N, C-alpha and C positions, 0 to 999 in steps of 0.2 A: 579403597569406599567411607564416608560417612558413617554412624551409627542409624541412621537417619535413613538410608538408603532403602524405598520399597522391599519383601520377602518377595512378592507374583510378582511375574512376569507375562503380560499378553502378546504373540507377536501375533502379526493380523500381516499376514501377505496375501495383492489383493493383486489377483495371477490376470495378466494382460495391459494392467490398466497402465496406459500412458497419463504424464504427468501435468498435458496444456489439458485434458481434461476434466478437470479437478478446479474445483469452484480455489481452492487456498491456493493454488500454483495463476491466476489470473482468468480463467474459463468465464467467460458472459453468456453461459449457460446453469441453471441452480443443479446442477445434479450432483451436487455434496454437502449438501448447508450442515451435514452436522458432522464432516471431515473440519469443516470452516469453521465449525461452534468447537471440537477440541486444536483446531490451527492457536485458537484466542491462548490455548494452555500448554504446547508441546512446542517440540523448535523443530522446525520448517527447514531442511537442507532444500537448496537450489540445484546443489550438483551431487548426484549422486550414482555408483557408478555401478551400476551389476558388474558380476563376473564370466555372463557368459549369458546371449542374449532368449535364451528358452530353460524350462523349469527344470527339469533334471541337473543336469552341473552346477546349478543358480544355486537351488537345494540341498545340494553334495555341499556348495561349498559354506552356506550359514550353519551345517550343519555339522562343520568339520574343520573349517578356519584354515580348508587350505585351496589353492587357486585349483581350476580341472585341471590343467595338465598333471597334479599332484595328486591326488582325487579319485582321477578316472576312469569318473560316470557320464557318457554319454553312452550318442545311442551306437557305435558301433562295439559298448561294454553296457549294458543301460544295466548294470545294478552295482552299490555303492561296498567296496571290500577291500577291509584292512587298511580303515581307519573306525574309530573311537569317535561317535556320534556326540554333542550337546547335551542328548537326551542321555546317554551312556552314564557319562561325568554328573550330570545333574542329578539322576535319579540313586546314585552312587555316593550320591554328598547329603541324601535322604529327599530332595526336594522330589511333591508328584508330579510327575510328567503326563502330557497328553497331547497326543496329533491329531485331527478332525481335519477332511481334506473331500471336494468329489474332485480330484488328481485325479487321474489316472499313473504316474509316474509316482505320487507319493502309496509307497502300499511296503508290506513285508516284504516283495519278493525281491527290488529295487533297494530293500536296510534299509529308505530315507526313517522308516520307523524305528529301525531298532533303536532300543533304550529308552524306550516309553513307555511307559504306563497301562495308559489304556487309553485307543488307537482307532477311527470307523474312517472308510476310509466310502460311504454312502456312495457308492458305485454302480449304479442297478445291472451291470453286464460283467462286473467283476466278482462273482459269485469267492465264496474263500477256498470251496478247491480247484475255482483256475488258477489260486498262488503254490500247490500246495501238491501231490500226488504226482502220477507224469508224467502230464501237459507241460505239471513246471521245469522238471526231474530235464527232460525235453527241451523243452527254451533255454539254462544253463548246457546242454549242454550244446548247445544247436549255436551260442552266444561262445563257448570256446574252443570251435572245429570252423577253423575260416571255409567249408566246404559249406559249410550250412549255417551260415551268419543273414545270408541272404534270408533267411525264411521265419528266423528269430523277427528281421526286421519285422517282420508282415506280424507277429504274436505283440511287438511292441506299442505297433501303431494299435493295437487294440483297440487299448483302452479311447484313445483320441475317436478313429470311427464311431466306436458303442458311444459319445461324447452327443457325436453328429445324429444319429439316428434318435436318442432317446429327449437329449434338449431342445423336441421340436414338440409342438401339441400339448394337451392339458401336462402337469407335472414341469412343464419348462427347468423352474428355477425354483423349486420344489427342495432341494441339498441345500442351499445356502441358511433357510431358518433354524432348517436338522441341525446342522453346525455350528449355529448358534447355542439352540437348544441345549443339545452336545453340551460346547462348551461350559455353558450357566451350573449344568447341572454338575458335573467338572469338577468347577470353582469352590464351588456351595461345597459340595465334600470335602477337600482340599484344605491340605493345612496352608505349607510351605505350597507353590504353585508353580511352572512354567507351564505355560497354553500355548501352542504354535495352533495359530489356523488357516486352512489355503482356501479362498472364496473364490468360486469359478468362471461366476455370473459374465466373463467381458471377453471373455474365451471363445472362439470359432465353437457356434453357429450363435448365432447372437436372435434370440428368440425369450426377451425381455417379457414380463407379467404384463396385464392391458392398463392397470394403472401405470404402468411407466411410461410403456408405451404409447399409450393415448396421450402425453402428456409430451413427451421427448418424443417421438418418432409418429406423431396421427397419419392417416392416410397411408401407412407404410407396411407393403405385406411379408413380412421377413421370407415367406417361400417363392418368393419371386425373387430374390434379391440373391445376386452373385454371395453366392456364401463360405461354399469352396477354394482354397487359394490357392490353388495349386494345380485350376482350373484357366486363372488369371497370368500367374507365375508363369506359362509353361505358352501361351499366346494362346491356350484354346478358346481362351473369351475372352473378348471386350467390356471395360467398365465405363463409363460415359460420369458427366459430370454429374447429375441431376442421382446416377444412382448409388454412387458413391459420396453422396446429401445425406442419403435413404442410408446405407449403410454405418452412415457414421454418428446419425442419430438414433438406431439402433443399438450402436455401444455401447449411447449417448443412458438411452435408459434401461441397459445391464449394469450400467457404470449406479444407479440412479440408481435402481437396487438392492446390491451392495449397502449403500450409504446407511439405507433405512434401516439396512436388520444391525449394519453396526452403530446405530444412531440407536438400537435394542439393544443388543446388549453393554453399551458402556453408560445407559440410562440405568439400568440392573444394578450392576457396578455401584453404581452413585448413592441408589435405590437403598441398597446393603449394606453403605460406606467401607465397599471395596477400596474405590477408586481411588484413594488419598496411600493406598499401600499396593501403590500397583508399577507395576514401570505398563507403558502401552507404546509399543515399537505399531509403526505400519509401512509397509511400503510396498512395489510391484515386484518381482520379480525378475519381471523383463515391461519392456511393451507391448508397441507395434502399430507395422508398418498399413495405412489405407493408402494405396496410389502410388508414396514420396519413394523418390528412386526405383517409381513403375515394377513396384514389389507391394506383395500384400499378404499379413499374415506378420513371424517374427523368427521367421526365416533368410537366410543368403544376404547377409550384412550385418553389420554393426555398427549403423548409425547412432547417432541417440537419442530418436522416439523410439529406441530401442533400449537402450542401455541406460540412459539417463533418469532415470525412473524418480521414483516420489518417493520420501520419508520423509514422516513425520515423528519426534519419539517423545512422550512425558514421562520427564525423572526431574527430582527436584534439584540435580548438580545442574539442570539444563538451564537455559533462560525461557520462559517462554518468548521464541524471534524467528528469523530471521537470517540463517547463513549458506552468504556461496562461498566458503572454501570448500575443495572436495572433501569427499567422505569417500568410501567404497562398502558396499556389505558386506563381504568379506569380515569386515569390525567389527560388526555386530555380533557375533559368536563369542569377540572380546567380551566384549559390551555386555553380555546377560554374565559370563565368568564374573568379569569386574564386577556388577548390582548385587549377583547373589555370592557373592562373598566366595567363591568357590575360582580354587588354582588349576585344579584342568592338569591336562597331564599324565594322567594317569592309565598306561592300557584296559579296556576292560577283559583282553582277550589277547593271550601274549604272541605279542608278536606286529602286533596294530602299533598305528603312529596315533598319539593321542597329544592335538596342543593344546600346548598350559598359555596360560593366560598371558598374555603381551601384554599392559596397562599403552604404550603406546600405542593401540589400537583401541581402545576405550573408548570409547565416544565422553564418558563423563570423565576422563582422568587430564591432571594436567599436565601431563605428558604428552598426550594423543596427538598422535603422528608426527614426533621427534625424534623421527627415525636416522638421521645424525647422529646422536648419541648412543646407540642404538653398533656395540661392538661389530666392526665390518662382517667379520668370522660368523658370527651370528642372525646377520639379517635372512631373515625372509626376500622369495625370490617378489614378490612385488616392496622392498623396504630401498626401490631405490629413488634418485630422483631428489631427496631432503622432502620424503613428502608431502609432495608436488600434484603425483601421479594418480594413474587408476588403472588397472590393467583388466582385458577383457580379452577371454579365450574362446575360439566358435570351431572344433572339430567338425566333419563331413557330417551330415546331414540327414544318414541311410534314408533312414523312415520317409520324412518327406520327400529324399530323392526317389525314390522309388514310384511311388504316386507321383510325382512331376510327374519322369518317364514313360508316368502307361496315360495319363493325361494330353500328355503331348502324344505320343503313340498312334490314341482313339481320335487326335483329331490330323494326322499324316503331317506331325513335328516332327524335326529330329533336334537335339538339344548339342549343340556345344560343349564337350568335352572340354576344352581349356574358354568353360566359364564360372564362373564366379558360385550357378552353382554344385560343380562338385569341389571346392573350394575350403580349404581349410587356412581359420582365418584366425591375427593375432592384433589386437591395439592397445598401446597406452593413447593414454588420455588425459590434460589438464583441462584447466576450468578457461586455455583461449586452446589450446594449440589438442588435433590427437592426429594418429599415428597406426596404419593400419598395414601390416603386413598379409599377401594377400598368395598363394600357393602358384595361382594359377594363372593369372590376369596380370595388371599391372596394379600397383601399390595404392590407397591412396589418403591421401593428410590434406587436411581443412581444418582452415582462421575460424572456430568457434566463435571467438571474440566480434569478431565480422563478417561471419560466414555462418549462421549457426544452420541453416538448412544446408548447410553441407555441400553445395550445387557449386562450387571447385573447386577443381584436384590438384594440392600443389605438392603433389606427390619431384622430390628432386628438384624444388622449388630454387630458389635461390633467399631462403626465410630463416630467422634466426631461430620462431620458436619452434616450426615442421621439424627444424633437424639434431635439436635437443632432444624432442622428444621421441625423432625414431632414434638416438644414438641411447634415450633410455628405455625406449623398449629393447630394443638390441641385446644391454644388461639387461634385461628380465631373459629372454627370452635364453640366451647364456645360461643364467640361472635352474631355469628348467630344465634343463639337456637341449638346447639349442635348441635354431627354427626350422617350421617348421621351413622349407625347400625340395627336399621330396615330393611329387606331387602321388598321391594315394590308385591303386592302381583302381579306374572307376565304375571296371566291369560289378555286374551286381549277377551273382548266378545261382536259379532259382533249384539247381538239380540236386538231387543227393535226397533227395524228401523220402525215398524207401528209405531207408538208414534210421527215420524214425520208429518205433514204438508203432504196433497196429494203435492204439488207446488213442495213441498223440495226433496220430495221422485221422484218426474219423475224426477227434473233436476238430483239426480245421479245417474236416470239410462241414462240419455244423456252421462252424463258425462263417464258409463262404469262398475259403482261403484256398480251400484243393477244388478238385470234379469232383 
């Protein structure tokens, strides 16, 4: 990295934000004027791919440089273990580090905040004692015990359940301004800093502040539209075209609120003379489906509105321009190390995996994605296909699946177990083609160049791009331990609650999970 490289990094994740709802990506509603101004001095990536379609595995990949099947953090194992985080590495190198978020997955308990000198979850129903003491011990025990897995699933879902309850009404979007204020204080007190923030406003449910609702969703009552994706996905509730339009307008209003707060943070960095000495990364961890492919939310598929995410990066080594080459969010781990001149690779604790800087994965390096030059024996699983491919993994979404089953049962619906709802998926993607391996239903494949909406499944078709993508996916699968070909047991057992200690059972009753 050049000696003129910034000494500070501000890393912003716009949780659940689709790129096609942002002004820099051509959206015709003015949802993000501040991001549009930022894009004038940043590189805008058109083809950035997330390693998974939801928060926990994506953030674990951002923080470790590992693909989801390598770090193992998913809904069946909802914590990151055995890997040294980016924050641990940067803190050891002398950087001041902080993580501010209102996402219930980014907490000390999941270990995603390991290594940050300062962190705050800003979560109204997740007090510190929830993440320690008897309940946390019970949660850990349940996840390590197959017979208790289902109760652990319920505990993991508490965060999003509580978010849904408390996000409505007064103070619906009170956390993002607090996150921005806390970030300013941290940066003001720091020497060399890595500040990571996750902004949750665009995650369901959508209850935007009045100012933005009036502009982007006038006359829409957020309490009247469907705010529970599982009701729709289970078939328990239908949504007509007018309601979808209202839902999308509320989503726009939430994004506009995020943009307003980002503008406040960016203006402060400029006013205090910190802008030029700070690399700024803005991305989404995943997107959202609003009825496409008959799905609502970000579960049960690997379609492009979920995994082809916005990414904008400001750095002096990057031109203020647009790029059409494909990149992966996992590359941001290496980019941050490179920019801050830290090699990494040193475990924070004995026995941990620590990924060292690989400049073929750094966005600011001349050798970016020159994977063919890497010794084949040293290539990571994603360094297949000459740098043209990105890889996405999705294990069984047990929390959403349990909630989906409950919504379906209440409506007298039986979900077929041989369906996408119970499936694990892996995809290889290049700019013109995608192949998705699915363990319970037929594979899916699309020509993204001629069918960007992914409407015609070409799996098994005589198409050179599809065949090459499937072959590269097979090579990736082999490198990470083999394809997911055997379907997981679909039974979710709520038994063995009595094995939990009395205090944990009482807390579950308080939360409404036990009678």
